[in-house]
C-alpha positions, 0 to 999 in steps of 0.5 A, a space after each residue: 940658073 945652072 940646074 933645074 930640080 924637080 922636087 916632086 920627082 919621087 912623090 906620087 902623092 902631091 902637097 895638094 893631096 896631103 892638104 886634102 887628106 889631112 882635112 878629111 882624115 884628121 880634120 886638120 886644115 894645114 893650109 890655114 894653120 900658121 905658126 903651129 904646124 909645118 910639113 916637110 919632105 924626107 927620105 928614110 927608105 921611102 919618100 915621105 911627108 911629115 906634118 908637125 903640129 904643136 899641141 898645147 893641151 898635153 905638155 909644153 913643147 909637145 908635137 904631134 908628128 904624122 908621117 905619110 908615104 909620099 907615093 901611096 898617101 898611107 899613114 906610116 906613123 902618128 906619134 906625139 913627141 915631148 
């Protein structure tokens, strides 16, 4: 190994916190959804988590995107993309 990187360095809100929040606030268990959901990390002025959920009952290919502040855990945005 050349270098070890701490991927949690800029995040005060952990993946486990994200899973719990999604379950409590949105009634979505992202730990058990397979093939229809995903979570990623990003940086766009703030460090954030972005949860993508496929929505089949609105329009084919629709995705609900929930962006959550990686430090505070506050919902930054919640939108549907077609």
